C-alpha positions in Angstrom: -7.5 13.2 5.8 -7.3 11.2 2.7 -7.7 13.2 -0.5 -7.8 12.0 -4.0 -5.1 14.5 -5.0 -2.6 13.0 -2.5 -0.5 9.8 -3.2 -0.2 7.7 -0.7 2.6 5.1 0.6 1.9 1.9 1.8 4.9 0.3 3.4 5.8 -1.6 6.7 5.6 -0.2 10.0 9.1 -1.0 10.9 12.4 1.0 11.1 14.4 1.8 8.2 17.8 -0.1 7.8 21.2 1.1 7.9 21.2 1.2 4.2 18.0 3.3 4.2 15.9 0.3 3.0 12.5 -0.2 4.4 11.6 -3.6 5.9 9.8 -5.8 3.2 6.0 -6.2 3.2 6.6 -9.8 1.8 7.5 -11.3 -1.5 5.5 -10.2 -4.4 3.5 -13.3 -4.5 2.4 -13.0 -0.7 1.7 -9.2 -1.0 -0.5 -9.8 -4.5 -2.0 -12.7 -2.4 -3.1 -10.5 0.4 -4.5 -7.8 -1.7 -6.2 -10.5 -4.0 -8.4 -11.1 -0.7 -9.6 -7.6 -0.7 -10.4 -7.6 -4.6 -7.4 -5.9 -5.5 -5.2 -7.2 -8.3 -3.7 -6.6 -11.7 -5.6 -6.9 -15.0 -3.2 -9.4 -16.4 -0.6 -11.6 -14.3 2.7 -9.9 -14.2 1.0 -6.2 -14.2 2.7 -3.7 -12.0 -0.6 -1.9 -11.7 -3.2 -3.2 -9.2 -6.8 -2.0 -9.2 -9.3 -2.3 -6.4 -12.5 -0.6 -5.1 -11.8 3.2 -5.0 -8.1 2.8 -5.5 -5.1 1.8 -7.8 -1.9 0.5 -6.5 1.3 0.8 -8.3 4.0 -1.7 -7.7 7.9 -1.2 -8.7 8.4 -3.0 -11.6 10.7 -6.2 -10.9 10.7 -5.6 -7.4 10.7 -8.8 -5.3 10.2 -8.6 -2.0 7.9 -5.7 -2.1 9.0 -2.9 0.2 6.6 0.1 -0.8 3.5 0.4 -2.9 2.1 3.7 -4.0 -1.7 4.1 -3.6 -3.7 6.6 -5.6 -7.6 7.0 -4.6 -10.0 7.0 -7.2 -13.6 6.9 -5.5 -13.5 8.9 -2.1 -17.0 7.1 -1.3 -15.3 3.8 -1.0 -11.6 4.8 0.0 -11.8 4.8 3.8 -13.1 1.3 4.2 -10.3 0.1 1.8 -7.5 1.8 3.5 -8.9 0.5 7.0 -8.5 -3.0 5.4 -5.1 -2.5 4.3 -3.9 -0.7 7.2 -5.3 -4.0 9.4 -2.6 -6.3 7.7 0.1 -6.9 10.2 3.0 -4.3 10.3 1.3 -2.5 7.2 1.0 1.1 7.6 -0.2 3.8 4.7 1.5 7.3 4.8 0.2 10.3 3.1 3.1 11.6 0.8 2.2 15.1 0.9 1.5 15.6 4.5 3.4 12.7 6.4 0.5 11.5 8.1 0.3 7.7 9.1 -2.5 5.4 9.4 -2.9 3.7 11.6 -1.2 6.5 13.5 2.4 5.0 15.1 2.3 3.6 18.5 5.7 5.0 19.7 
């Protein structure tokens, strides 16, 4: 269940390393480029807040490569389509930070 009240993490589906770090999703430029193809991007180049249909995504300031982003939903009527698109990127997953539910579900 996706709820406007719940923040979501966009992260790599791989295992956390020995130091407790998530694997990178890609370089900052690669990640922004992938999201740009889905009509998601910053208002100005270099911004850490990205906007797209039904969502906002927070990047960690100055982080490169990107290991995790926080997504907030803004429009329940379109968010499921956007989540489906984001979750189809290779090795990306979306985790509800309140419930721990993962999309797409892990194939352990």
